[in-house]
C-alpha positions as CSV (number, residue, x, y, z in Angstrom):
1,M,-32.0,-9.0,12.5
2,E,-28.6,-8.9,10.8
3,S,-28.3,-5.2,11.5
4,E,-29.1,-5.8,15.2
5,N,-26.4,-8.5,15.4
6,L,-23.9,-6.2,13.7
7,T,-24.7,-3.4,16.1
8,R,-24.4,-5.8,19.1
9,S,-21.1,-7.1,17.9
10,F,-19.7,-3.6,17.4
11,L,-20.8,-2.3,20.8
12,R,-19.4,-5.5,22.4
13,L,-16.0,-4.7,21.0
14,V,-16.3,-1.0,22.1
15,Q,-17.1,-2.2,25.6
16,I,-14.2,-4.6,25.7
17,M,-11.9,-1.8,24.6
18,D,-13.2,0.4,27.4
19,E,-12.7,-2.4,29.9
20,L,-9.1,-3.1,28.8
21,R,-8.2,0.5,28.9
22,E,-9.6,0.8,32.5
23,K,-8.3,-2.5,33.9
24,C,-5.3,-3.9,31.9
25,P,-1.9,-2.5,32.9
26,W,-0.5,-2.8,29.4
27,D,-3.5,-1.1,27.7
28,Q,-3.6,1.6,30.3
29,K,0.0,2.7,29.4
30,Q,-0.5,3.0,25.7
31,T,-0.5,6.3,23.9
32,I,-1.1,7.3,20.3
33,Q,2.7,7.4,19.9
34,S,3.2,3.9,21.3
35,L,0.3,2.5,19.3
36,R,1.5,4.0,16.0
37,T,4.2,1.4,15.3
38,L,2.0,-1.4,16.2
39,S,-0.8,-0.1,14.0
40,I,1.6,0.1,11.0
41,E,2.7,-3.5,11.7
42,E,-0.9,-4.6,11.8
43,L,-1.6,-2.9,8.5
44,Y,1.4,-4.6,6.8
45,E,0.2,-7.9,8.1
46,L,-3.2,-7.2,6.5
47,G,-1.3,-6.4,3.3
48,E,0.5,-9.7,3.5
49,A,-2.7,-11.6,3.9
50,I,-4.3,-9.7,1.0
51,I,-1.4,-10.6,-1.4
52,A,-1.6,-14.2,-0.3
53,E,-5.4,-14.1,-0.6
54,D,-5.6,-15.6,2.8
55,W,-9.2,-14.8,3.7
56,T,-8.8,-16.3,7.2
57,G,-5.8,-14.0,7.8
58,I,-7.6,-11.0,6.3
59,K,-10.5,-11.5,8.7
60,E,-8.2,-11.8,11.7
61,E,-6.1,-8.7,10.7
62,L,-9.2,-6.6,10.1
63,G,-10.2,-7.4,13.6
64,D,-6.9,-6.3,14.9
65,L,-7.2,-3.0,13.0
66,F,-10.7,-2.5,14.3
67,L,-9.3,-2.8,17.8
68,H,-6.6,-0.2,17.1
69,L,-9.1,2.2,15.6
70,L,-11.2,2.0,18.8
71,F,-8.1,2.4,20.9
72,Y,-7.3,5.7,19.2
73,A,-10.9,6.8,19.6
74,R,-10.8,5.9,23.3
75,I,-7.6,7.9,23.9
76,G,-9.1,10.8,21.9
77,K,-12.1,10.8,24.2
78,E,-9.8,10.7,27.3
79,Q,-7.9,13.7,26.0
80,N,-11.1,15.6,25.3
81,R,-10.2,15.8,21.6
82,F,-13.0,13.8,20.0
83,T,-15.4,10.9,20.6
84,L,-16.0,7.7,18.7
85,Q,-19.4,9.0,17.6
86,E,-17.7,12.1,16.1
87,V,-15.3,9.9,14.2
88,L,-18.1,7.8,12.7
89,D,-20.3,10.8,12.0
90,G,-17.4,12.7,10.4
91,I,-16.6,9.9,7.9
92,S,-20.3,9.4,7.1
93,E,-20.7,13.1,6.3
94,K,-17.5,13.2,4.3
95,L,-18.6,10.2,2.2
96,I,-22.1,11.8,1.6
97,Y,-20.5,15.1,0.6
98,R,-18.0,13.5,-1.7
99,H,-20.5,11.3,-3.5
100,P,-23.0,13.8,-4.9
101,H,-23.7,11.3,-7.7
102,I,-25.2,9.0,-5.1
103,Y,-26.6,11.5,-2.5
104,G,-27.1,14.5,-4.8
105,D,-28.0,15.3,-8.4
106,V,-24.6,15.1,-10.0
107,R,-24.3,12.6,-12.9
108,V,-21.2,10.5,-13.7
109,N,-20.5,8.1,-16.5
110,S,-17.4,6.3,-15.3
111,E,-15.0,5.6,-12.4
112,E,-12.8,8.4,-13.7
113,D,-15.6,10.9,-13.4
114,V,-16.0,9.9,-9.7
115,K,-12.3,10.4,-9.0
116,Q,-12.2,13.8,-10.7
117,N,-15.3,15.0,-8.8
118,W,-13.6,13.7,-5.6
119,E,-10.5,15.8,-6.2
120,K,-12.5,18.9,-7.1
121,L,-14.5,18.6,-3.9
122,K,-11.3,18.2,-1.9
123,L,-9.9,21.4,-3.4
124,R,-13.1,23.2,-2.5
125,E,-12.5,22.1,1.1
126,G,-9.4,24.2,1.2
127,K,-6.7,21.7,0.0
128,S,-3.9,23.7,-1.6
129,S,-3.0,21.0,-4.1
130,V,-4.4,17.8,-5.5
131,L,-1.2,16.1,-4.2
132,S,-1.8,17.3,-0.6
133,G,-3.7,14.1,0.2
134,V,-0.6,11.9,-0.4
135,P,1.1,11.2,3.0
136,P,4.8,12.1,2.9
137,S,5.5,8.9,5.0
138,L,4.2,6.5,2.4
139,P,6.7,3.9,1.0
140,A,8.3,5.3,-2.1
141,V,6.7,3.0,-4.6
142,V,3.2,3.4,-3.1
143,K,3.7,7.2,-3.0
144,A,4.7,7.3,-6.6
145,I,1.5,5.4,-7.6
146,R,-0.6,7.8,-5.5
147,L,1.1,10.9,-6.9
148,Q,0.5,9.7,-10.4
149,E,-3.2,8.8,-9.7
150,K,-3.8,12.2,-8.1
151,S,-2.2,14.2,-10.9
152,K,-4.2,12.2,-13.4
153,Q,-7.4,13.7,-12.0
154,V,-6.6,17.1,-13.3
155,G,-5.5,15.9,-16.8
156,F,-1.8,15.6,-16.2
157,E,-1.6,12.2,-17.8
158,W,-0.4,10.5,-21.0
159,S,-3.2,9.4,-23.4
160,H,-1.7,6.0,-24.5
161,A,0.6,3.4,-23.0
162,H,3.1,3.6,-25.9
163,E,3.7,7.3,-24.9
164,V,4.6,6.2,-21.4
165,W,6.9,3.5,-22.8
166,D,8.6,6.1,-24.9
167,K,9.2,8.0,-21.7
168,V,10.6,4.9,-20.1
169,E,13.1,4.5,-23.0
170,E,14.0,8.2,-22.7
171,E,14.7,7.9,-19.0
172,K,16.7,4.6,-19.6
173,K,18.9,6.5,-22.1
174,E,19.4,9.3,-19.6
175,L,20.4,6.8,-16.9
176,E,22.9,5.2,-19.2
177,E,24.5,8.6,-19.9
178,A,24.6,9.4,-16.2
179,V,26.4,6.1,-15.5
180,L,29.0,7.0,-18.1
181,S,29.5,10.4,-16.5
182,G,30.3,8.7,-13.2
183,D,28.4,11.4,-11.2
184,Q,26.8,9.3,-8.4
185,A,24.2,12.0,-7.5
186,H,23.1,12.3,-11.1
187,I,23.0,8.5,-11.5
188,E,20.7,8.3,-8.4
189,E,18.5,11.0,-9.9
190,E,18.1,9.3,-13.2
191,F,17.6,5.9,-11.7
192,G,14.7,7.4,-9.7
193,D,13.2,9.0,-12.8
194,L,13.4,5.6,-14.6
195,M,11.7,3.9,-11.7
196,F,9.0,6.6,-11.6
197,S,8.4,6.1,-15.3
198,M,8.2,2.3,-14.9
199,I,5.6,2.7,-12.2
200,N,3.6,5.0,-14.4
201,Y,3.8,2.4,-17.2
202,A,2.6,-0.3,-14.8
203,R,-0.5,1.8,-14.2
204,F,-1.3,1.9,-17.9
205,L,-0.9,-1.9,-17.9
206,R,-3.4,-2.0,-15.0
207,V,-0.6,-3.5,-12.8
208,D,-0.1,-2.5,-9.2
209,A,3.6,-1.9,-9.1
210,E,3.9,-2.4,-5.3
211,T,2.0,-5.7,-5.4
212,A,4.0,-6.9,-8.5
213,L,7.3,-6.1,-6.8
214,E,6.2,-7.9,-3.6
215,R,5.2,-11.0,-5.6
216,T,8.7,-10.9,-7.2
217,N,10.3,-10.6,-3.8
218,R,8.4,-13.6,-2.6
219,K,9.3,-15.6,-5.7
220,F,12.9,-14.7,-5.4
221,T,12.9,-15.7,-1.7
222,Q,11.3,-19.0,-2.4
223,R,13.6,-19.9,-5.2
224,F,16.7,-18.8,-3.3
225,K,15.8,-21.0,-0.3
226,Q,15.2,-23.9,-2.7
227,M,18.7,-23.3,-4.2
228,E,20.2,-23.3,-0.7
229,E,18.5,-26.6,0.1
230,A,19.7,-28.1,-3.2
231,V,23.2,-27.1,-2.4
232,R,23.0,-28.4,1.1
233,L,21.7,-31.8,-0.1
234,S,24.7,-32.0,-2.5
235,G,27.0,-31.7,0.6
236,K,28.4,-28.3,-0.4
237,Q,28.2,-24.8,0.9
238,M,26.9,-21.8,-1.1
239,T,30.2,-20.1,-0.7
240,E,32.0,-23.0,-2.5
241,L,30.0,-22.6,-5.7
242,S,30.8,-20.2,-8.5
243,L,28.1,-17.8,-9.8
244,A,27.7,-20.0,-12.9
245,E,27.1,-23.1,-10.8
246,M,24.5,-21.3,-8.7
247,D,22.9,-19.9,-11.8
248,A,22.6,-23.4,-13.2
249,I,20.8,-24.6,-10.1
250,W,18.6,-21.5,-10.1
251,N,17.5,-22.2,-13.7
252,T,16.8,-25.8,-12.9
253,I,14.5,-24.7,-10.0
254,K,12.9,-22.1,-12.3
255,M,12.2,-24.7,-15.0
256,Q,10.7,-27.1,-12.4
257,K,8.3,-24.4,-11.4
258,T,7.4,-23.7,-15.0
259,T,6.6,-27.4,-15.8
260,D,4.7,-28.1,-12.6
């Protein structure tokens, strides 16, 4: 019964998408190019809801993404490129092929075994590099995480966290030397190397660097707005305060958060 309801709900959404494409002036004008930016926006909104653990928001944003996926499939059909059924069958076949430990006779002992098998199978499919599956357009922090995860699958990985920290210290020293040299291009290069090493260290700590940084961004925003409000209530303007005075207010706000 549950399967029947799920099928009915999915086909209902497909029908609504078809009707909108045929009857709504806005939907009729959309192309894969015009939808691209909107899809990226929807994905970021889903990311925001996930970080906030807003399950109501997650449910809503998943619905929006489902609509976009069906929209692309509808346009693909109109352009005689592919059908929705081909999309669904394609991903089903790919998942079956890349999970031989479930649908075949391959044995695995851990999550890492699964990932390594996945990469081996992708190379057999004609991929020229284990890194070829990392989209160039990814945000830099996310891309660094994915590059490190991918290279790990072929053994290009430190064995222990302390080795990674030693690399962080090495890159930090090289950045300090670059700063002393005054060579801006070299400074940028070494700063990037240090960030890459810190992201690598985060992986060893089982911390998602992108999520961690976003949580810090949110924390900074919240505290800064609280500081602005405190200054406003005192009858002053932020520009009238010295850095030391603002820092004192900041620390007070920070302590309040700690003791709550």
